[in-house]
Backbone and ligand atoms as CSV (ligand in chain L), in Angstrom:
chain,resi,resn,atom,element,x,y,z
A,1,UNK,N,N,106.536,-57.710,137.236
A,1,UNK,CA,C,106.920,-59.062,137.628
A,1,UNK,C,C,107.437,-59.853,136.409
A,2,UNK,N,N,108.480,-60.623,136.632
A,2,UNK,CA,C,109.055,-61.380,135.528
A,2,UNK,C,C,108.152,-62.559,135.147
A,3,UNK,N,N,108.136,-62.882,133.855
A,3,UNK,CA,C,107.342,-64.023,133.409
A,3,UNK,C,C,108.170,-65.304,133.369
A,4,UNK,N,N,109.402,-65.190,133.760
A,4,UNK,CA,C,110.285,-66.355,133.693
A,4,UNK,C,C,109.829,-67.407,134.691
A,5,UNK,N,N,109.803,-68.651,134.190
A,5,UNK,CA,C,109.371,-69.737,135.083
A,5,UNK,C,C,110.594,-70.433,135.669
A,6,UNK,N,N,110.667,-70.373,136.989
A,6,UNK,CA,C,111.817,-70.964,137.678
A,6,UNK,C,C,111.359,-72.042,138.648
A,7,UNK,N,N,112.210,-73.017,138.828
A,7,UNK,CA,C,111.905,-74.051,139.821
A,7,UNK,C,C,113.186,-74.465,140.529
A,8,UNK,N,N,112.996,-74.975,141.733
A,8,UNK,CA,C,114.114,-75.523,142.502
A,8,UNK,C,C,113.957,-77.040,142.529
A,9,UNK,N,N,115.043,-77.757,142.278
A,9,UNK,CA,C,115.024,-79.226,142.366
A,9,UNK,C,C,115.998,-79.631,143.482
A,10,UNK,N,N,115.461,-79.851,144.680
A,10,UNK,CA,C,116.332,-80.128,145.822
A,10,UNK,C,C,116.620,-81.614,146.014
A,11,UNK,N,N,117.742,-81.905,146.631
A,11,UNK,CA,C,118.065,-83.301,146.933
A,11,UNK,C,C,119.462,-83.411,147.501
A,12,UNK,N,N,119.850,-84.644,147.783
A,12,UNK,CA,C,121.193,-84.873,148.328
A,12,UNK,C,C,122.226,-85.051,147.214
A,13,UNK,N,N,121.809,-85.668,146.138
A,13,UNK,CA,C,122.695,-85.868,144.973
A,13,UNK,C,C,124.035,-86.495,145.383
A,14,UNK,N,N,123.946,-87.597,146.088
A,14,UNK,CA,C,125.164,-88.245,146.595
A,14,UNK,C,C,125.337,-89.634,146.003
A,15,UNK,N,N,125.669,-89.750,144.717
A,15,UNK,CA,C,125.930,-88.711,143.722
A,15,UNK,C,C,124.727,-88.526,142.793
A,16,UNK,N,N,124.854,-87.534,141.884
A,16,UNK,CA,C,123.836,-87.331,140.846
A,16,UNK,C,C,123.796,-88.575,139.942
A,17,UNK,N,N,122.588,-88.994,139.567
A,17,UNK,CA,C,122.437,-90.186,138.717
A,17,UNK,C,C,121.726,-89.808,137.416
A,18,UNK,N,N,121.646,-90.764,136.506
A,18,UNK,CA,C,120.906,-90.513,135.259
A,18,UNK,C,C,119.420,-90.272,135.526
A,19,UNK,N,N,118.927,-90.777,136.659
A,19,UNK,CA,C,117.527,-90.534,137.040
A,19,UNK,C,C,117.308,-89.057,137.343
A,20,UNK,N,N,118.227,-88.463,138.111
A,20,UNK,CA,C,118.122,-87.022,138.402
A,20,UNK,C,C,118.188,-86.225,137.093
A,21,UNK,N,N,119.114,-86.634,136.221
A,21,UNK,CA,C,119.304,-85.885,134.969
A,21,UNK,C,C,118.056,-85.961,134.102
A,22,UNK,N,N,117.443,-87.133,134.077
A,22,UNK,CA,C,116.194,-87.322,133.337
A,22,UNK,C,C,115.123,-86.331,133.844
A,23,UNK,N,N,115.026,-86.211,135.160
A,23,UNK,CA,C,114.022,-85.308,135.755
A,23,UNK,C,C,114.359,-83.847,135.393
A,24,UNK,N,N,115.622,-83.497,135.460
A,24,UNK,CA,C,116.027,-82.114,135.143
A,24,UNK,C,C,115.695,-81.805,133.682
A,25,UNK,N,N,115.997,-82.751,132.792
A,25,UNK,CA,C,115.704,-82.515,131.368
A,25,UNK,C,C,114.202,-82.380,131.120
A,26,UNK,N,N,113.420,-83.182,131.811
A,26,UNK,CA,C,111.961,-83.037,131.682
A,26,UNK,C,C,111.515,-81.695,132.236
A,27,UNK,N,N,112.118,-81.301,133.336
A,27,UNK,CA,C,111.778,-80.018,133.960
A,27,UNK,C,C,112.066,-78.840,133.034
A,28,UNK,N,N,113.120,-78.971,132.245
A,28,UNK,CA,C,113.479,-77.875,131.328
A,28,UNK,C,C,112.458,-77.690,130.207
A,29,UNK,N,N,111.584,-78.679,130.031
A,29,UNK,CA,C,110.509,-78.509,129.031
A,29,UNK,C,C,109.395,-77.635,129.600
A,30,UNK,N,N,109.379,-77.520,130.905
A,30,UNK,CA,C,108.314,-76.767,131.569
A,30,UNK,C,C,108.822,-75.419,132.094
A,31,UNK,N,N,110.045,-75.455,132.638
A,31,UNK,CA,C,110.587,-74.253,133.279
A,31,UNK,C,C,111.707,-73.649,132.441
A,32,UNK,N,N,111.873,-72.324,132.593
A,32,UNK,CA,C,112.972,-71.660,131.882
A,32,UNK,C,C,114.302,-71.945,132.559
A,33,UNK,N,N,114.257,-71.930,133.893
A,33,UNK,CA,C,115.481,-72.183,134.658
A,33,UNK,C,C,115.185,-73.165,135.788
A,34,UNK,N,N,116.150,-74.035,136.034
A,34,UNK,CA,C,116.028,-74.940,137.192
A,34,UNK,C,C,117.264,-74.754,138.072
A,35,UNK,N,N,117.009,-74.560,139.357
A,35,UNK,CA,C,118.114,-74.501,140.313
A,35,UNK,C,C,118.209,-75.857,140.991
A,36,UNK,N,N,119.298,-76.546,140.729
A,36,UNK,CA,C,119.527,-77.836,141.388
A,36,UNK,C,C,120.146,-77.495,142.741
A,37,UNK,N,N,119.398,-77.754,143.806
A,37,UNK,CA,C,119.822,-77.317,145.135
A,37,UNK,C,C,120.281,-78.515,145.952
A,38,UNK,N,N,121.557,-78.529,146.273
A,38,UNK,CA,C,122.151,-79.672,146.965
A,38,UNK,C,C,122.086,-79.434,148.473
A,39,UNK,N,N,121.457,-80.378,149.132
A,39,UNK,CA,C,121.250,-80.260,150.576
A,39,UNK,C,C,122.492,-80.683,151.348
A,40,UNK,N,N,122.894,-79.838,152.284
A,40,UNK,CA,C,123.960,-80.266,153.202
A,40,UNK,C,C,123.292,-80.577,154.534
A,41,UNK,N,N,123.393,-81.825,154.908
A,41,UNK,CA,C,122.745,-82.270,156.137
A,41,UNK,C,C,123.820,-82.719,157.130
A,42,UNK,N,N,124.048,-81.928,158.182
A,42,UNK,CA,C,125.126,-82.256,159.128
A,42,UNK,C,C,124.917,-83.617,159.813
A,43,UNK,N,N,123.693,-84.123,159.781
A,43,UNK,CA,C,123.407,-85.413,160.437
A,43,UNK,C,C,123.800,-86.609,159.574
A,44,UNK,N,N,123.963,-86.360,158.257
A,44,UNK,CA,C,124.286,-87.473,157.357
A,44,UNK,C,C,125.757,-87.411,156.991
A,45,UNK,N,N,126.323,-88.583,156.741
A,45,UNK,CA,C,127.710,-88.599,156.293
A,45,UNK,C,C,127.726,-89.023,154.822
A,46,UNK,N,N,127.696,-88.055,153.917
A,46,UNK,CA,C,127.615,-88.424,152.503
A,46,UNK,C,C,128.920,-89.026,152.005
A,47,UNK,N,N,128.828,-89.781,150.931
A,47,UNK,CA,C,130.046,-90.338,150.333
A,47,UNK,C,C,130.866,-89.213,149.707
A,48,UNK,N,N,130.181,-88.324,148.989
A,48,UNK,CA,C,130.877,-87.227,148.311
A,48,UNK,C,C,130.711,-85.935,149.104
A,49,UNK,N,N,131.768,-85.139,149.158
A,49,UNK,CA,C,131.676,-83.851,149.845
A,49,UNK,C,C,130.725,-82.945,149.072
A,50,UNK,N,N,130.311,-81.876,149.706
A,50,UNK,CA,C,129.415,-80.935,149.036
A,50,UNK,C,C,130.059,-80.423,147.742
A,51,UNK,N,N,131.319,-80.040,147.830
A,51,UNK,CA,C,131.991,-79.504,146.643
A,51,UNK,C,C,132.042,-80.530,145.517
A,52,UNK,N,N,132.295,-81.776,145.873
A,52,UNK,CA,C,132.339,-82.830,144.841
A,52,UNK,C,C,130.964,-82.999,144.196
A,53,UNK,N,N,129.915,-82.982,145.020
A,53,UNK,CA,C,128.558,-83.162,144.485
A,53,UNK,C,C,128.185,-82.009,143.554
A,54,UNK,N,N,128.545,-80.781,143.976
A,54,UNK,CA,C,128.233,-79.606,143.146
A,54,UNK,C,C,129.010,-79.679,141.823
A,55,UNK,N,N,130.266,-80.052,141.938
A,55,UNK,CA,C,131.130,-80.093,140.749
A,55,UNK,C,C,130.630,-81.119,139.728
A,56,UNK,N,N,130.213,-82.293,140.216
A,56,UNK,CA,C,129.737,-83.337,139.293
A,56,UNK,C,C,128.484,-82.863,138.556
A,57,UNK,N,N,127.594,-82.167,139.266
A,57,UNK,CA,C,126.370,-81.682,138.609
A,57,UNK,C,C,126.744,-80.624,137.570
A,58,UNK,N,N,127.654,-79.726,137.944
A,58,UNK,CA,C,128.118,-78.699,136.997
A,58,UNK,C,C,128.643,-79.362,135.725
A,59,UNK,N,N,129.469,-80.390,135.923
A,59,UNK,CA,C,130.093,-81.053,134.771
A,59,UNK,C,C,129.049,-81.706,133.868
A,60,UNK,N,N,127.975,-82.220,134.458
A,60,UNK,CA,C,126.931,-82.881,133.664
A,60,UNK,C,C,126.227,-81.884,132.750
A,61,UNK,N,N,126.118,-80.653,133.200
A,61,UNK,CA,C,125.332,-79.692,132.417
A,61,UNK,C,C,126.189,-78.699,131.658
A,62,UNK,N,N,127.486,-78.859,131.770
A,62,UNK,CA,C,128.401,-78.150,130.904
A,62,UNK,C,C,128.033,-76.674,130.701
A,63,UNK,N,N,127.842,-76.004,131.772
A,63,UNK,CA,C,127.537,-74.562,131.755
A,63,UNK,C,C,126.238,-74.206,131.031
A,64,UNK,N,N,125.275,-75.103,131.030
A,64,UNK,CA,C,123.963,-74.778,130.455
A,64,UNK,C,C,123.400,-73.565,131.220
A,65,UNK,N,N,123.138,-72.444,130.529
A,65,UNK,CA,C,122.711,-71.246,131.250
A,65,UNK,C,C,121.344,-71.387,131.919
A,66,UNK,N,N,120.606,-72.440,131.579
A,66,UNK,CA,C,119.275,-72.626,132.184
A,66,UNK,C,C,119.334,-73.446,133.478
A,67,UNK,N,N,120.523,-73.973,133.778
A,67,UNK,CA,C,120.680,-74.761,135.007
A,67,UNK,C,C,121.590,-74.014,135.971
A,68,UNK,N,N,121.094,-73.832,137.178
A,68,UNK,CA,C,121.950,-73.260,138.233
A,68,UNK,C,C,122.175,-74.360,139.261
A,69,UNK,N,N,123.350,-74.338,139.841
A,69,UNK,CA,C,123.655,-75.337,140.861
A,69,UNK,C,C,124.003,-74.583,142.142
A,70,UNK,N,N,123.352,-74.972,143.222
A,70,UNK,CA,C,123.506,-74.222,144.459
A,70,UNK,C,C,123.479,-75.208,145.631
A,71,UNK,N,N,123.856,-74.720,146.808
A,71,UNK,CA,C,123.806,-75.566,148.011
A,71,UNK,C,C,122.919,-74.898,149.038
A,72,UNK,N,N,122.281,-75.710,149.885
A,72,UNK,CA,C,121.512,-75.119,150.975
A,72,UNK,C,C,121.515,-76.022,152.201
A,73,UNK,N,N,121.244,-75.386,153.330
A,73,UNK,CA,C,121.192,-76.110,154.594
A,73,UNK,C,C,119.894,-75.711,155.277
A,74,UNK,N,N,119.332,-76.564,156.058
A,74,UNK,CA,C,118.123,-76.189,156.797
A,74,UNK,C,C,116.863,-76.459,156.006
A,75,UNK,N,N,115.825,-75.714,156.319
A,75,UNK,CA,C,114.517,-75.985,155.714
A,75,UNK,C,C,114.455,-75.541,154.262
A,76,UNK,N,N,113.879,-76.424,153.448
A,76,UNK,CA,C,113.711,-76.097,152.024
A,76,UNK,C,C,112.834,-74.851,151.849
A,77,UNK,N,N,111.789,-74.745,152.649
A,77,UNK,CA,C,110.866,-73.598,152.506
A,77,UNK,C,C,111.590,-72.270,152.761
A,78,UNK,N,N,112.544,-72.282,153.671
A,78,UNK,CA,C,113.312,-71.060,153.934
A,78,UNK,C,C,114.215,-70.746,152.744
A,79,UNK,N,N,114.798,-71.803,152.204
A,79,UNK,CA,C,115.689,-71.618,151.049
A,79,UNK,C,C,114.916,-71.045,149.860
A,80,UNK,N,N,113.778,-71.641,149.533
A,80,UNK,CA,C,113.031,-71.166,148.351
A,80,UNK,C,C,112.519,-69.731,148.573
A,81,UNK,N,N,112.230,-69.405,149.816
A,81,UNK,CA,C,111.813,-68.037,150.146
A,81,UNK,C,C,112.952,-67.054,149.873
A,82,UNK,N,N,114.143,-67.436,150.335
A,82,UNK,CA,C,115.315,-66.569,150.111
A,82,UNK,C,C,115.551,-66.370,148.619
A,83,UNK,N,N,115.343,-67.432,147.855
A,83,UNK,CA,C,115.579,-67.383,146.408
A,83,UNK,C,C,114.434,-66.697,145.669
A,84,UNK,N,N,113.273,-66.640,146.298
A,84,UNK,CA,C,112.097,-66.088,145.619
A,84,UNK,C,C,111.576,-67.025,144.530
A,85,UNK,N,N,111.859,-68.317,144.676
A,85,UNK,CA,C,111.365,-69.328,143.720
A,85,UNK,C,C,110.488,-70.288,144.513
A,86,UNK,N,N,109.190,-70.242,144.253
A,86,UNK,CA,C,108.307,-71.019,145.125
A,86,UNK,C,C,107.819,-72.333,144.505
A,87,UNK,N,N,108.388,-72.702,143.375
A,87,UNK,CA,C,108.024,-73.986,142.765
A,87,UNK,C,C,109.148,-74.994,142.979
A,88,UNK,N,N,108.747,-76.130,143.539
A,88,UNK,CA,C,109.720,-77.185,143.844
A,88,UNK,C,C,109.438,-78.369,142.932
A,89,UNK,N,N,110.475,-78.894,142.299
A,89,UNK,CA,C,110.332,-80.100,141.471
A,89,UNK,C,C,110.844,-81.284,142.271
A,90,UNK,N,N,110.114,-82.375,142.222
A,90,UNK,CA,C,110.586,-83.628,142.827
A,90,UNK,C,C,110.321,-84.750,141.832
A,91,UNK,N,N,111.102,-85.816,141.938
A,91,UNK,CA,C,110.920,-86.967,141.057
A,91,UNK,C,C,110.133,-88.045,141.779
A,92,UNK,N,N,109.248,-88.692,141.043
A,92,UNK,CA,C,108.471,-89.799,141.635
A,92,UNK,C,C,108.828,-91.080,140.909
A,93,UNK,N,N,109.448,-91.988,141.637
A,93,UNK,CA,C,109.842,-93.241,140.995
A,93,UNK,C,C,108.781,-94.307,141.138
A,94,UNK,N,N,108.267,-94.421,142.337
A,94,UNK,CA,C,107.358,-95.541,142.609
A,94,UNK,C,C,106.411,-95.148,143.722
A,95,UNK,N,N,105.534,-96.056,144.039
A,95,UNK,CA,C,104.559,-95.776,145.101
A,95,UNK,C,C,105.297,-95.497,146.408
A,96,UNK,N,N,106.431,-96.155,146.583
A,96,UNK,CA,C,107.194,-95.953,147.813
A,96,UNK,C,C,107.644,-94.499,147.952
A,97,UNK,N,N,107.960,-93.839,146.856
A,97,UNK,CA,C,108.316,-92.410,146.916
A,97,UNK,C,C,107.097,-91.579,147.267
A,98,UNK,N,N,105.944,-92.008,146.768
A,98,UNK,CA,C,104.755,-91.181,146.858
A,98,UNK,C,C,104.425,-90.767,148.291
A,99,UNK,N,N,104.456,-91.740,149.157
A,99,UNK,CA,C,104.070,-91.488,150.554
A,99,UNK,C,C,104.944,-90.404,151.185
A,100,UNK,N,N,106.247,-90.570,151.042
A,100,UNK,CA,C,107.196,-89.625,151.635
A,100,UNK,C,C,107.060,-88.252,150.978
A,101,UNK,N,N,106.978,-88.269,149.655
A,101,UNK,CA,C,106.932,-87.004,148.904
A,101,UNK,C,C,105.633,-86.242,149.180
A,102,UNK,N,N,104.553,-86.981,149.293
A,102,UNK,CA,C,103.242,-86.389,149.549
A,102,UNK,C,C,103.251,-85.668,150.903
A,103,UNK,N,N,103.823,-86.376,151.870
A,103,UNK,CA,C,103.917,-85.831,153.221
A,103,UNK,C,C,104.773,-84.561,153.233
A,104,UNK,N,N,105.895,-84.634,152.532
A,104,UNK,CA,C,106.825,-83.507,152.517
A,104,UNK,C,C,106.200,-82.298,151.810
A,105,UNK,N,N,105.509,-82.566,150.686
A,105,UNK,CA,C,104.893,-81.474,149.923
A,105,UNK,C,C,103.842,-80.769,150.766
A,106,UNK,N,N,103.038,-81.549,151.485
A,106,UNK,CA,C,101.978,-80.948,152.307
A,106,UNK,C,C,102.564,-80.194,153.499
A,107,UNK,N,N,103.623,-80.760,154.069
A,107,UNK,CA,C,104.264,-80.081,155.199
A,107,UNK,C,C,104.903,-78.767,154.750
A,108,UNK,N,N,105.555,-78.789,153.604
A,108,UNK,CA,C,106.173,-77.560,153.091
A,108,UNK,C,C,105.110,-76.500,152.832
A,109,UNK,N,N,103.987,-76.935,152.294
A,109,UNK,CA,C,102.916,-75.976,152.015
A,109,UNK,C,C,102.299,-75.427,153.308
A,110,UNK,N,N,102.277,-76.306,154.303
A,110,UNK,CA,C,101.735,-75.861,155.578
A,110,UNK,C,C,102.615,-74.777,156.206
A,111,UNK,N,N,103.920,-74.953,156.039
A,111,UNK,CA,C,104.851,-73.957,156.598
A,111,UNK,C,C,104.812,-72.668,155.764
A,112,UNK,N,N,104.730,-72.851,154.471
A,112,UNK,CA,C,104.686,-71.673,153.584
A,112,UNK,C,C,103.683,-71.930,152.461
A,113,UNK,N,N,102.553,-71.240,152.513
A,113,UNK,CA,C,101.451,-71.498,151.578
A,113,UNK,C,C,101.798,-71.222,150.131
A,114,UNK,N,N,102.871,-70.465,149.925
A,114,UNK,CA,C,103.226,-70.119,148.539
A,114,UNK,C,C,103.940,-71.255,147.807
A,115,UNK,N,N,104.451,-72.195,148.581
A,115,UNK,CA,C,105.270,-73.245,147.960
A,115,UNK,C,C,104.396,-74.290,147.264
A,116,UNK,N,N,104.657,-74.523,145.981
A,116,UNK,CA,C,103.967,-75.583,145.236
A,116,UNK,C,C,104.990,-76.637,144.823
A,117,UNK,N,N,104.585,-77.897,144.901
A,117,UNK,CA,C,105.488,-78.979,144.497
A,117,UNK,C,C,104.954,-79.625,143.228
A,118,UNK,N,N,105.847,-79.776,142.253
A,118,UNK,CA,C,105.477,-80.422,140.988
A,118,UNK,C,C,106.218,-81.752,140.917
A,119,UNK,N,N,105.489,-82.820,140.667
A,119,UNK,CA,C,106.126,-84.134,140.575
A,119,UNK,C,C,106.319,-84.542,139.119
A,120,UNK,N,N,107.504,-84.988,138.817
A,120,UNK,CA,C,107.777,-85.478,137.460
A,120,UNK,C,C,108.169,-86.949,137.547
A,121,UNK,N,N,107.763,-87.684,136.532
A,121,UNK,CA,C,108.006,-89.131,136.507
A,121,UNK,C,C,109.134,-89.419,135.512
A,122,UNK,N,N,110.129,-90.184,135.927
A,122,UNK,CA,C,111.249,-90.447,135.025
A,122,UNK,C,C,110.908,-91.499,133.978
A,123,UNK,N,N,111.802,-91.658,133.046
A,123,UNK,CA,C,111.718,-92.762,132.097
A,123,UNK,C,C,111.707,-94.073,132.900
A,124,UNK,N,N,110.965,-95.058,132.382
A,124,UNK,CA,C,110.833,-96.334,133.114
A,124,UNK,C,C,112.208,-96.916,133.475
A,125,UNK,N,N,113.164,-96.730,132.580
A,125,UNK,CA,C,114.469,-97.363,132.820
A,125,UNK,C,C,115.190,-96.768,134.032
A,126,UNK,N,N,114.739,-95.623,134.527
A,126,UNK,CA,C,115.367,-95.047,135.721
A,126,UNK,C,C,114.469,-95.148,136.950
A,127,UNK,N,N,113.342,-95.792,136.783
A,127,UNK,CA,C,112.365,-95.738,137.872
A,127,UNK,C,C,112.775,-96.613,139.064
A,128,UNK,N,N,113.817,-97.380,138.917
A,128,UNK,CA,C,114.314,-98.210,140.025
A,128,UNK,C,C,115.590,-97.622,140.623
A,129,UNK,N,N,116.067,-96.548,140.030
A,129,UNK,CA,C,117.422,-96.074,140.322
A,129,UNK,C,C,117.468,-95.072,141.474
A,130,UNK,N,N,118.442,-95.242,142.346
A,130,UNK,CA,C,118.651,-94.253,143.413
A,130,UNK,C,C,120.153,-94.131,143.668
A,131,UNK,N,N,120.552,-93.020,144.271
A,131,UNK,CA,C,121.979,-92.829,144.590
A,131,UNK,C,C,122.454,-93.943,145.523
A,132,UNK,N,N,121.590,-94.301,146.448
A,132,UNK,CA,C,121.961,-95.346,147.416
A,132,UNK,C,C,122.257,-96.667,146.711
A,133,UNK,N,N,121.402,-97.019,145.742
A,133,UNK,CA,C,121.566,-98.277,145.006
A,133,UNK,C,C,122.841,-98.250,144.153
A,134,UNK,N,N,123.116,-97.110,143.565
A,134,UNK,CA,C,124.330,-96.978,142.750
A,134,UNK,C,C,125.564,-97.269,143.608
A,135,UNK,N,N,125.593,-96.696,144.809
A,135,UNK,CA,C,126.754,-96.899,145.694
A,135,UNK,C,C,126.856,-98.365,146.120
A,136,UNK,N,N,125.698,-98.959,146.369
A,136,UNK,CA,C,125.643,-100.353,146.803
A,136,UNK,C,C,126.145,-101.276,145.676
A,137,UNK,N,N,125.655,-101.057,144.469
A,137,UNK,CA,C,126.052,-101.905,143.336
A,137,UNK,C,C,127.548,-101.750,143.080
A,138,UNK,N,N,128.009,-100.512,143.155
A,138,UNK,CA,C,129.434,-100.259,142.911
A,138,UNK,C,C,130.287,-100.991,143.949
A,139,UNK,N,N,129.879,-100.873,145.201
A,139,UNK,CA,C,130.614,-101.508,146.311
A,139,UNK,C,C,130.708,-103.018,146.127
A,140,UNK,N,N,129.633,-103.607,145.557
A,140,UNK,CA,C,129.608,-105.063,145.392
A,140,UNK,C,C,130.195,-105.514,144.059
A,141,UNK,N,N,130.741,-104.569,143.300
A,141,UNK,CA,C,131.466,-104.929,142.088
A,141,UNK,C,C,130.647,-104.934,140.809
A,142,UNK,N,N,129.409,-104.446,140.861
A,142,UNK,CA,C,128.574,-104.421,139.652
A,142,UNK,C,C,128.864,-103.198,138.787
A,143,UNK,N,N,128.376,-103.266,137.549
A,143,UNK,CA,C,128.589,-102.137,136.638
A,143,UNK,C,C,127.480,-101.102,136.813
A,144,UNK,N,N,127.887,-99.844,136.873
A,144,UNK,CA,C,126.902,-98.768,137.058
A,144,UNK,C,C,126.890,-97.830,135.854
A,145,UNK,N,N,127.536,-98.293,134.769
A,145,UNK,CA,C,127.726,-97.410,133.616
A,145,UNK,C,C,126.444,-96.826,133.029
A,146,UNK,N,N,125.384,-97.641,133.018
A,146,UNK,CA,C,124.129,-97.137,132.425
A,146,UNK,C,C,123.344,-96.266,133.403
A,147,UNK,N,N,123.843,-96.172,134.618
A,147,UNK,CA,C,123.048,-95.525,135.678
A,147,UNK,C,C,123.518,-94.128,136.048
A,148,UNK,N,N,124.781,-93.860,135.766
A,148,UNK,CA,C,125.329,-92.547,136.157
A,148,UNK,C,C,126.108,-91.931,134.997
A,149,UNK,N,N,126.243,-90.602,135.006
A,149,UNK,CA,C,127.066,-89.966,133.988
A,149,UNK,C,C,128.528,-90.398,134.141
A,150,UNK,N,N,129.300,-90.312,133.066
A,150,UNK,CA,C,130.706,-90.747,133.063
A,150,UNK,C,C,131.512,-90.131,134.210
A,151,UNK,N,N,131.272,-88.870,134.470
A,151,UNK,CA,C,132.051,-88.183,135.505
A,151,UNK,C,C,131.825,-88.808,136.884
A,152,UNK,N,N,130.632,-89.308,137.126
A,152,UNK,CA,C,130.330,-89.920,138.429
A,152,UNK,C,C,131.002,-91.296,138.518
A,153,UNK,N,N,130.953,-92.036,137.409
A,153,UNK,CA,C,131.611,-93.341,137.346
A,153,UNK,C,C,133.102,-93.172,137.690
A,154,UNK,N,N,133.701,-92.167,137.067
A,154,UNK,CA,C,135.116,-91.880,137.276
A,154,UNK,C,C,135.397,-91.506,138.739
A,155,UNK,N,N,134.565,-90.637,139.286
A,155,UNK,CA,C,134.752,-90.186,140.674
A,155,UNK,C,C,134.599,-91.330,141.662
A,156,UNK,N,N,133.683,-92.264,141.350
A,156,UNK,CA,C,133.502,-93.410,142.241
A,156,UNK,C,C,134.756,-94.277,142.232
A,157,UNK,N,N,135.330,-94.437,141.037
A,157,UNK,CA,C,136.576,-95.226,140.927
A,157,UNK,C,C,137.651,-94.573,141.783
A,158,UNK,N,N,137.773,-93.236,141.666
A,158,UNK,CA,C,138.805,-92.518,142.423
A,158,UNK,C,C,138.592,-92.677,143.925
A,159,UNK,N,N,137.332,-92.580,144.336
A,159,UNK,CA,C,137.025,-92.734,145.773
A,159,UNK,C,C,137.425,-94.117,146.245
A,160,UNK,N,N,137.078,-95.111,145.422
A,160,UNK,CA,C,137.320,-96.483,145.817
A,160,UNK,C,C,138.810,-96.756,145.963
A,161,UNK,N,N,139.596,-96.164,145.073
A,161,UNK,CA,C,141.035,-96.436,145.112
A,161,UNK,C,C,141.798,-95.479,146.022
A,162,UNK,N,N,141.076,-94.532,146.610
A,162,UNK,CA,C,141.750,-93.596,147.509
A,162,UNK,C,C,142.173,-94.333,148.777
A,163,UNK,N,N,143.351,-94.008,149.327
A,163,UNK,CA,C,143.813,-94.715,150.533
A,163,UNK,C,C,142.881,-94.492,151.722
A,164,UNK,N,N,142.208,-93.319,151.758
A,164,UNK,CA,C,141.285,-93.066,152.876
A,164,UNK,C,C,139.871,-93.346,152.409
A,165,UNK,N,N,139.530,-94.614,152.444
A,165,UNK,CA,C,138.239,-95.006,151.877
A,165,UNK,C,C,137.070,-94.700,152.813
A,166,UNK,N,N,135.992,-94.228,152.230
A,166,UNK,CA,C,134.762,-93.968,152.979
A,166,UNK,C,C,134.160,-95.311,153.426
A,167,UNK,N,N,133.552,-95.379,154.626
A,167,UNK,CA,C,132.975,-96.662,155.093
A,167,UNK,C,C,131.992,-97.269,154.094
A,168,UNK,N,N,131.301,-96.458,153.326
A,168,UNK,CA,C,130.320,-96.992,152.366
A,168,UNK,C,C,130.983,-97.815,151.268
A,169,UNK,N,N,132.278,-97.680,151.099
A,169,UNK,CA,C,132.941,-98.405,150.009
A,169,UNK,C,C,133.932,-99.450,150.497
A,170,UNK,N,N,133.915,-99.735,151.768
A,170,UNK,CA,C,134.995,-100.581,152.301
A,170,UNK,C,C,134.868,-102.079,152.056
A,171,UNK,N,N,133.690,-102.592,151.858
A,171,UNK,CA,C,133.573,-104.038,151.688
A,171,UNK,C,C,133.703,-104.468,150.247
A,172,UNK,N,N,133.962,-105.749,150.068
A,172,UNK,CA,C,133.908,-106.424,148.774
A,172,UNK,C,C,134.666,-105.729,147.645
A,173,UNK,N,N,134.253,-105.919,146.461
A,173,UNK,CA,C,134.782,-105.448,145.179
A,173,UNK,C,C,136.075,-106.118,144.788
L,1,ADP,P1,P,116.768,-87.390,148.715
L,1,ADP,O1,O,116.114,-86.046,148.617
L,1,ADP,O2,O,115.867,-88.480,149.234
L,1,ADP,O3,O,118.132,-87.406,149.269
L,1,ADP,P2,P,117.869,-87.567,146.105
L,1,ADP,O4,O,118.819,-86.524,146.344
L,1,ADP,O5,O,118.405,-88.855,145.606
L,1,ADP,O6,O,116.890,-87.890,147.247
L,1,ADP,O7,O,116.798,-87.103,145.032
L,1,ADP,C1,C,116.261,-85.835,144.915
L,1,ADP,C2,C,114.979,-85.952,144.135
L,1,ADP,O8,O,115.194,-86.682,142.949
L,1,ADP,C3,C,113.841,-86.673,144.869
L,1,ADP,O9,O,112.627,-86.080,144.492
L,1,ADP,C4,C,113.905,-88.078,144.324
L,1,ADP,O10,O,112.644,-88.710,144.380
L,1,ADP,C5,C,114.299,-87.783,142.900
L,1,ADP,N1,N,114.980,-88.906,142.267
L,1,ADP,C6,C,116.089,-89.542,142.673
L,1,ADP,N2,N,116.397,-90.556,141.831
L,1,ADP,C7,C,115.441,-90.543,140.874
L,1,ADP,C8,C,115.167,-91.372,139.733
L,1,ADP,N3,N,115.907,-92.415,139.421
L,1,ADP,N4,N,114.100,-91.058,138.987
L,1,ADP,C9,C,113.307,-90.026,139.331
L,1,ADP,N5,N,113.480,-89.232,140.387
L,1,ADP,C10,C,114.529,-89.492,141.151
């Protein structure tokens, strides 16, 4: 059996923020490899396509061999089983995250007893940050420079100026 420590960090990443990156960097102190697993949820209409979300994460890590970027659909427990990686990393920002994350971790374990969830806490400066808030601030004309990597800032500008604007970006600015 390999001694390599691997973990999966699942999420929507619509788009990836400095908060996610903070968690990934902390995770790399514990794990040898982290698979950033981007969820495709047919019920949600994300601002960025799956390919755009994957590409932005790739660009942030500049081919770091310890970071893998992948996509998945359906149950996380099925995905981690297929991958043979039973450790899941999640970020905890505030008490509001705790309730949802606690429930999800216990449910995942109930479905598959092998799955363990590890919670990491971000730097205080990112503890208020979410992808949803970034999109909201951008839409209302605020600066998001300290909140997202340069590539995401650029992509948001492109989306905003695209003739076929996503409903999430249609008001104000
Ligand atoms: P969701 O899974 O709710 O769509 P995201 O894709 O935004 O959420 O996030 C994936 C994971 O990253 C979740 O565990 C979430 O709590 C965590 N996360 C998101 N933003 C931050 C942040 N600013 N600091 C720490 N963790 C975060």
